[in-house]
Every structure is written in structure tokens, then in C-alpha cells.
N, C-alpha and C positions, 0 to 999 in steps of 0.2 A: 886700414884698421884690421885688427886681427879678429877673427871669428872665434869666440870662446865656446860655442856650443859644438858638441859632437854630432856626428850624423844621426846617431841612434837617439839622442836626447832632443832633437829637432821635431817638434810636433807637426810642422808643416809638410813633413815628408809622409805623415800618416793621415792626412786629411781625406784622402780618397777611401781608406779603410773605414774611418769614422762615418762617412757619408753613406757607405754601402750598408753599414750596421744600422744607421738610423732608417734608411729606406726599408730594410728588412723588418725592423720593429714596427714601423708604421703600417706596413702591409699586414703583418700579423695581427696588430690591433684592429685594423679594419676588418679583416676576416672574422676576428673574434666577435666584433659588434655585430655583424651581419648574421652570424650563426647563432647568436645568443637568443634563446627563447624563454619567455616567462609563462608560468602556469599559475591560473587564478586560485585554484584549490589545492595545489600540492600535487605530489606524485600519485596520490590515490585516484585522480580523476584522468589519468592518461588513457584509460581504455574507452572513454566516451568521446564521441565526435559529433559536432553539430554540422549538418550539411543543409544548405538552402539553395534551391534551384529557382531562379526567377521565372523559367519557363514552365514550371509545374504549376497546375491549377488545383488548388485544394477544394474538395467538395465537403462541405460541412453538412452533416446530417443531424436534423433535430430528433434526438432520441427521446424527447419528452412524450409519454403516451397522450394520444388525443383525449380530450374530456368526453365522458360518456354521453350519449345522445339523451336528449331530454325525455322524460317519461311521457308516454302518449296521453293525450287529454282524456279526461274521465268521460265515460260514456254518458250521453244524455239520459235523464231519468225516463224510464218507460212510462208512457201516458196511457193510462187505462181508460178506455172510453166506456161509460156505462150507458147501455141501451135500455130504454124503457121496454119491458116485457108487456107490450099491448097487442102482440100479434095473436090472432085467433087461429088455432090449428084445427083443421077439418079432421074429423074422424073418419078413417077408411075402414070399411067393412070387408072382412075377408070371407070369401065363401069356402065352405068345407069341401075338401077334395075326396072325402071318404066315399066309397061306393058300397052299395048293398051287394050281397052275393047274387041276388036275383037279377041285377042289372047287367045287361049284355055288354061286353067290351068288344068293340070292333078292332080288329088287327089290320093295319095297313102295311103292306109289303112294299119295300122300296126296290124299285126296279133299277138296277145299275145300267147305265148306258155304256155300251161296248164302244170303244174307240175304233175308228175305222183303221183297219189293217192296211199296210202298204204292201203290196205284192211285188215280187220280182217278175220281170217280163218273162223269165223262163218257166214259171210255174202256172201262170194264168192259162185258162182254157182258150179264151179268145183274146188275142192281142190287139191293142188299139189300132185304129185305121186312120191313115192320113186322108184328108179330103181329096177326093178324086180317085182314091184306090178301092173303092167299094165294089167296083165291076170285076175286080179279079176273082177268079174262079175258087182257089184254094186259100187257106189261111197262110200257108207259106208264101204264096205269091203276094198276098196282101201285106205281109210283113216285110217282104223284100221291097215292095213298092213304098212302104213306110220309111224304110231306111234311105232309099234313094231320094225321095222327096225331102227328107230333112237335110241331106247332104246338098241338094240343089238349093235349099232355102239359105243354108249357111253360106255357100259360095256366092249367092246373089247379094246377100245383105251384110256380109262381114266386111268391114272397112278396116284396112291395117292402120293402126295409129301412126301418125306422121312422126311423132317423137320416137317411138319404138323403131320405126324405119331408120331414122337418123342414128340411132344408137346401136343399130344391128341386132336388136333383140328379136328372136324367133324361137319357135318350139311347138310341141304338141300340148294342148290343154284338154283335160278330160272335165266335162261338165255334167253333173247330176241334176236331174229334175223329176217332178212328180206330175203325171197326167191324173187329174181328179176324176171323180165320177161324172162331172159335167163335161169332161173332155178338155178343160182348160189347163194350161201349164202353171205349176206353182213350185215353190221350194227350190229355186234354181241356185245351185251352190257349185264351187269348184272342188273337184275331187283331187286333181293334181294340176297345179298351175305353173306358169313359166314366169310371168311378170305381171304387175298389177295392171299395166296398160293393156296387155293382151287379154288378161283374165276378165277385166271389165267389159271389154268389147265382146267376148264370148258370151258373157251373161246377157248382155243386151240383145244379142241376136237370138238367143235361145228364148228369151222372154217374149219375142215377136212371132213365135211359131203360132199357127192357126189352131182353131178348136178342133180337137180330134173326135172320132167316135171312140168312147172310153173302152178300156179292157173289161171283160166280163168273166165272172166266175160262178158257175152254176146258173148261168142266164141272168145275173145281176151285175150292174156295173160296180167296179171296185177301183181303188186307187192303185196306180202302178208306178214304180220307180224305173228310170232308165238313164243310161250313161251315154253320152255322145262324145267322141273324140274329134277335136278341131285341130288340124295340123296347119299353124300359121308359119308359112316360109316366105322368106324374101326371094324376090326374083331379080 
């Protein structure tokens, strides 16, 4: 049988081309459909974007002003108690304080009591005497005996605090005290201390001093202040 169609007019020869064109159009249509966007309010709303984050916690604050507090309750009415005026008031007679010119007026002078002066040991005429030093011949010997006996008393009675020993605390303490007119020790204070443990022990020892023969000024007993150094050293 003779073929009447020419090679160019035969559509069978171009089926591959048509298939490629159809695939290209289908792919283009699919891309167009995926890229197509619709806008609800038109082009004027392109600048606004709504973003919702599910992880974000919104805190809503109630900005409504709280109601004003209720007014305070009214004060209770003041109760006025009426008291019957049945009290009898005694009349008081006042004596006249006017005096006649002929009446003598007695003037009483107030005598001011002089405070006892505390003398320094360097200015008193007769220094205090430690018990047992009365037999010394001169004042200087008695005062030397006074100092020696005080040092013996401190060395015999001073107990080094155990806590201060453990902590390695040591040093020289200066203790002030007053020998009263009756010879007893008073007003024991620390002039210069080292530590409270040693200071308290020094005060305790000085308070245990015996009764002295008091210092004298113009033959009369006077109060005298004295300072004793206590050298507390660890051995």
C-alpha cells in the first residue's frame, strides 16, 4: 500500500515535541498556582502582618481603676455625763506673809560641802603605808616598802587566765585606784589595758589589796590616787 502522507505532515513524528510542550505548560501552571497569593483587603493592607506565637504568654492587665474605699463610719455621738454638783468644797484660809518692819528676819547661810579632793601621790606630805611597813624609819623607806609589798601581793594573787594563755595574749596593764581616807581601795579602773581577760584579772587582784594607813596632808587623812603597772607575761 502506498503511503500518501509526507514525512513533514505526519503528526506521529512530532508527538515527542507535543509531550514536552504539555509537560512544560503543566509545570508552569503548577508553579503559578503555588505562588499565587490572595489578599483580603487589597494592596493597601500589604504593610500589616499578623504574627501569633503559640509559646508566648500574654499577660492581661486590668487597667480599670479600683473602686474608692468606703467612707469611714461616722464617729459615735459624744456622751455628755451630767454630774450632780453636790460636792462641798472646803474653804482654805491663807495666812498673810506680810511682815512688819519691826519683825526681825533671820538669815540662814547655806554651807556648801566641799568635795573631797583626790591628791596625787607625788604631792601629798605623807604617803600611804602598807600594813607591816610602819616600822621603817623614813618616808622614802616606807614608800619603797609600799611599792614592794604591792608587787608581792600582785605576784602572789595574780592568776593568768587560761583562755588568754591558750590564745597567747600577754602585755603590761596599768591599773588606777584610789586609797580612801579610811585606807580602803576604791575606784579601780584600767588606765591602759591589753585584753579584757587580763584587764579583769588585774582589777580583781587590786581590789584584794589590804587596808592601808591613808595618805595625809597637813596632818589630816586625804584621798590619794595611784597607778600600778602589772606585766602579764607568758613563760
